[in-house]
Every structure is written in structure tokens, then in C-alpha cells.
C-alpha positions in Angstrom: 8.8 17.4 -18.2 9.6 20.6 -16.4 6.8 19.9 -14.0 8.0 16.4 -13.3 11.5 17.6 -12.7 10.3 20.2 -10.3 8.1 17.7 -8.3 11.0 15.2 -8.2 13.3 17.9 -6.9 10.8 18.9 -4.2 10.2 15.4 -3.0 13.8 14.2 -2.9 14.9 17.4 -1.1 12.6 16.8 1.8 14.2 14.9 4.7 11.1 12.9 5.5 11.2 11.3 2.0 14.4 9.4 2.8 13.1 8.4 6.2 9.9 7.0 4.8 11.8 5.1 2.1 14.1 3.6 4.6 11.1 2.6 6.8 9.4 1.1 3.9 12.3 -1.1 2.9 12.8 -2.0 6.5 9.8 -4.2 6.0 12.2 -6.7 4.3 14.2 -7.0 7.5 11.1 -7.2 9.5 9.8 -10.1 7.3 13.2 -11.8 7.5 13.2 -11.5 11.3 9.7 -13.0 11.6 10.7 -15.8 9.3 13.8 -16.6 11.3 11.8 -16.7 14.6 9.1 -18.8 13.0 11.6 -21.3 11.6 13.3 -21.6 15.0 10.0 -22.2 16.7 9.1 -24.8 14.1 12.4 -26.6 14.5 11.9 -26.7 18.3 8.3 -28.0 18.1 7.3 -31.7 18.5 6.5 -33.7 15.3 2.8 -33.5 16.2 2.8 -29.7 16.4 4.8 -29.5 13.2 2.2 -31.4 11.4 -0.5 -28.8 12.1 1.7 -25.7 12.2 1.0 -23.0 9.6 2.3 -19.6 8.7 0.9 -16.7 6.8 2.7 -15.4 3.7 4.9 -12.9 5.4 5.1 -10.5 2.5 1.4 -9.9 2.9 1.9 -9.3 6.6 4.7 -6.7 6.4 3.3 -4.9 3.4 1.4 -2.7 5.9 4.7 -0.9 6.6 5.4 0.4 3.0 1.7 1.0 2.4 1.4 3.4 5.4 4.8 5.0 4.7 4.1 5.7 1.1 0.6 6.8 1.9 2.1 9.4 4.3 4.6 10.4 1.5 1.6 11.1 -0.8 0.0 13.2 1.9 3.1 15.2 2.6 3.7 15.8 -1.2 0.8 18.2 -1.2 0.0 19.3 2.4 3.6 20.4 3.1 3.2 23.0 0.3 0.0 24.3 1.9 1.8 24.4 5.3 4.7 26.5 3.9 2.8 28.5 1.4 4.8 27.1 -1.5 1.6 26.0 -3.2 0.8 29.6 -4.1 4.1 29.8 -6.1 3.3 26.5 -7.8 -0.2 27.6 -8.8 1.0 31.0 -10.0 3.6 29.3 -12.2 1.0 26.9 -13.5 -2.4 28.7 -13.8 -4.2 25.7 -15.1 -3.5 24.0 -11.8 -4.3 20.4 -12.7 -0.8 19.7 -14.0 0.6 20.4 -10.6 -1.3 17.5 -9.0 -0.8 15.3 -12.1 2.9 15.8 -11.8 2.9 15.0 -8.1 0.8 11.9 -8.8 3.3 10.7 -11.4 6.3 11.2 -9.2 4.8 9.8 -6.0 3.2 6.9 -8.0 6.6 5.9 -9.6 8.5 6.1 -6.3 5.9 4.1 -4.4 5.5 1.5 -7.1 9.2 0.8 -7.1 9.4 0.8 -3.3 6.4 -1.5 -3.0 7.8 -3.9 -5.5 11.2 -4.1 -3.9 9.6 -4.5 -0.4 7.3 -7.3 -1.5 9.7 -9.3 -3.6 12.6 -8.8 -1.2 10.5 -10.1 1.7 9.2 -13.0 -0.3 12.6 -14.3 -1.4 14.2 -13.9 2.0 11.2 -15.6 3.7 11.3 -18.4 1.1 15.0 -18.9 1.8 14.6 -19.0 5.6 11.4 -21.0 5.8 12.3 -23.5 3.2 10.0 -26.6 3.4 8.7 -25.9 6.9 5.0 -25.3 7.6 3.8 -27.9 5.2 5.6 -26.3 2.3 4.0 -22.9 2.4 6.9 -21.4 0.6 7.4 -24.3 -1.9 4.8 -23.0 -4.3 6.5 -22.2 -7.6 7.4 -18.5 -7.9 5.5 -18.0 -11.2 2.3 -19.2 -9.4 2.8 -16.6 -6.7 3.9 -13.8 -9.1 0.4 -12.4 -9.8 -0.5 -12.0 -6.2 3.0 -10.6 -5.3 2.7 -8.0 -8.1 -0.8 -7.0 -7.1 0.2 -6.7 -3.5 3.1 -4.5 -4.4 0.8 -2.3 -6.5 -1.3 -1.6 -3.4 1.6 0.5 -2.1 1.3 2.8 -5.1 -2.5 2.9 -4.5 -1.9 4.0 -0.9 0.5 6.8 -2.1 -2.0 8.1 -4.6 -4.8 7.8 -2.0 -2.8 9.8 0.4 -2.0 12.4 -2.2 -5.7 12.8 -3.0 -6.8 13.0 0.6 -4.1 15.6 1.2 -5.4 17.7 -1.6 -8.9 17.4 -0.3 -8.2 18.1 3.3 -5.1 20.3 3.1 -4.2 18.9 6.5 -1.4 16.4 7.1 -3.0 15.1 10.4 -6.5 15.0 8.9 -5.4 13.2 5.7 -3.3 10.6 7.6 -6.2 10.0 10.0 -8.6 9.3 7.1 -6.0 7.2 5.4 -5.4 5.0 8.4 -9.2 4.8 9.1 -10.0 3.7 5.5 -7.2 1.2 5.3 -7.0 -0.4 8.8 -9.8 0.8 11.1 -12.8 0.2 8.9 -11.8 -3.4 7.9 -11.9 -4.3 11.6 -15.5 -3.1 11.9 -16.4 -4.8 8.6 -15.0 -8.1 10.0 -17.6 -7.9 12.8 -20.6 -7.5 10.5 -23.0 -10.4 9.8 -23.1 -12.2 6.5 -23.5 -11.4 3.7 -22.3 -7.9 4.5 -19.1 -9.1 6.0 -18.0 -10.9 2.8 -19.3 -8.3 0.4 -17.8 -5.2 2.2 -14.7 -7.2 3.2 -14.1 -7.9 -0.5 -13.9 -4.2 -1.2 -11.1 -3.6 1.3 -7.7 -2.8 -0.2 -5.9 -5.7 1.4 -8.5 -8.1 0.0 -8.0 -7.1 -3.6 -4.6 -8.6 -4.6 -5.7 -12.2 -4.1 -9.0 -11.5 -5.9 -7.1 -9.9 -8.8 -4.9 -13.0 -9.1 -7.7 -15.4 -8.4 -6.0 -17.0 -5.4 -8.4 -17.6 -2.5 -7.7 -16.8 1.1 -6.9 -19.8 3.4 -8.2 -17.9 6.4 -8.9 -14.2 6.5 -11.3 -11.5 7.8 -11.5 -10.3 4.2 -14.1 -11.5 1.7 -13.3 -12.9 -1.8 -16.5 -12.4 -3.8 -15.1 -10.1 -6.5 -14.0 -11.4 -9.9 -10.6 -10.3 -11.0 -11.8 -7.5 -13.3 -14.0 -6.0 -10.6 -11.2 -6.2 -8.1 -8.9 -4.3 -10.5 -11.6 -1.6 -10.9 -12.0 -1.2 -7.2 -8.3 -1.0 -6.6 -8.0 1.7 -9.4 -10.9 3.6 -7.8 -9.1 3.9 -4.5 -6.3 5.7 -6.3 -8.1 7.7 -8.9 -11.3 9.0 -7.2 -9.4 10.9 -4.4 -6.9 12.3 -6.9 -9.6 13.4 -9.4 -11.7 14.9 -6.6 -8.6 16.7 -5.2 -7.8 18.0 -8.7 -11.4 19.4 -9.1 -11.1 21.2 -5.7 -7.7 22.5 -6.5 -9.1 24.2 -9.7 -12.2 25.6 -8.0 -11.0 27.0 -4.6 -8.4 29.5 -3.5 -4.9 28.3 -2.5 
């Protein structure tokens, strides 16, 4: 408990934490603004255009904001200590070392899970209210039918945070870890989308943003991502994104100098 309290104090005392949280929750306002603009364009369209108009689930569009922000929070939770030298004090106080990263993972994971859930459900309910029965009833699907996908999408924010923490522990560099984080999450999927079949579908199914719908068993209407994984496999891949970097970072933390 002392380790958790210490890590919580460290994270909440850093100015960047508040800014990243505000930016993450700003995704709700972004989703509401997009919904309002889309509703206005729909209302101004001709009946023929309305009949074929469609809109993506906005919560799945704006989730990129809290994902990236909480990923950066995870990176800073460890790299800021290397930059200031505080890591030496932390490791001196905890000679076994692994509890340091475990406590950081617990605190960062809890913050990001709560933030992701608020962002995803807040965006969903606002978009549902604004869009109404427009766009062929995209937002008329019963909430309980959408709940598994929404919950899994919110969980990806926590995964990004732990991925960032693990990358930060591996690289010890804020810029380097953020670059790898962005590359893994957003750049690589663009290249995967250009690959020929069946590589496009198989590798696309492994991307983080493809996993929530595969976990809930809800197929994509139209997406660059694949959907070839069963729910259990999708859960395992999502867990691996979070656990493998953190475990690798823990091993290096124990076997190299601070």
C-alpha cells in the first residue's frame, strides 16, 4: 500500500497528468461537436441523400484521443523519473525493484481505465442524444447490445497506458517511447491496410483498434481492420499488448543499472 500511495502522489503532483486527463475527457466534447455537425448536415440533405447517409460510431472515432493521452501518461510515469534521477531513490528504497513498476502499472492502469470508460460512455450517450434516429437509426441499437463493444473499447485506453509504461521502462526515453507507441498504434495499421489478402485481414485483426469488436463479436460494417479472431483470442492479444512490454520492462529494470 505504501508503494501505491507513493506512486499516486507522484503522478497526481505532476502538472502534465491533469493536462492529459483534461485532453482525454475533451474527447467527449469532440464527439458531441462532430455529432452536432453531422446531424445538421443530415437535416439539410435531400431525402435521397438521407436514405444512403451513414455515420461511424463516434465513440470509436474519438477514442484515439484518450488512448494517446493515457499512453503518454504511462510513458511519463517512468521516463520522468529517469530524466530527473528520482528513479535511483525509488530503487534504493525498494531493492527488489519489480514492485516499483508493479505499483506504477496499478496506478496508471486504474486512472486510464476510469478515464477511458468515462470518455467512451460519455461520447456514446451524447452522440445518441444528438443523432437520434438519423442515419438509418445507427444510434437506435439498444444500449445493452452495444455495452460489450463500448466496454472493450474503453479498456483499450488502459492497454495503451500500460503499453506506454512498458515502452518507457524499456527505452528510458520519453520521445523514443512515444514514437514507438504512435508507430505501433497508428502508423503500422496504415501499412497493414495496404497489404494483399490474406495478410491484410490476419494482421489487421491483430491491431489494437480491431480487437474490441472481435471481443464482443460485433463485425465491422466497413473498416481497414480485419475480424478473423474469435473473442477469446482477441482478449489474449489485447492482454499481450499490455502485459508483454510491462513484463519485459520489469525484467530489464531488475537486470540493469538505473
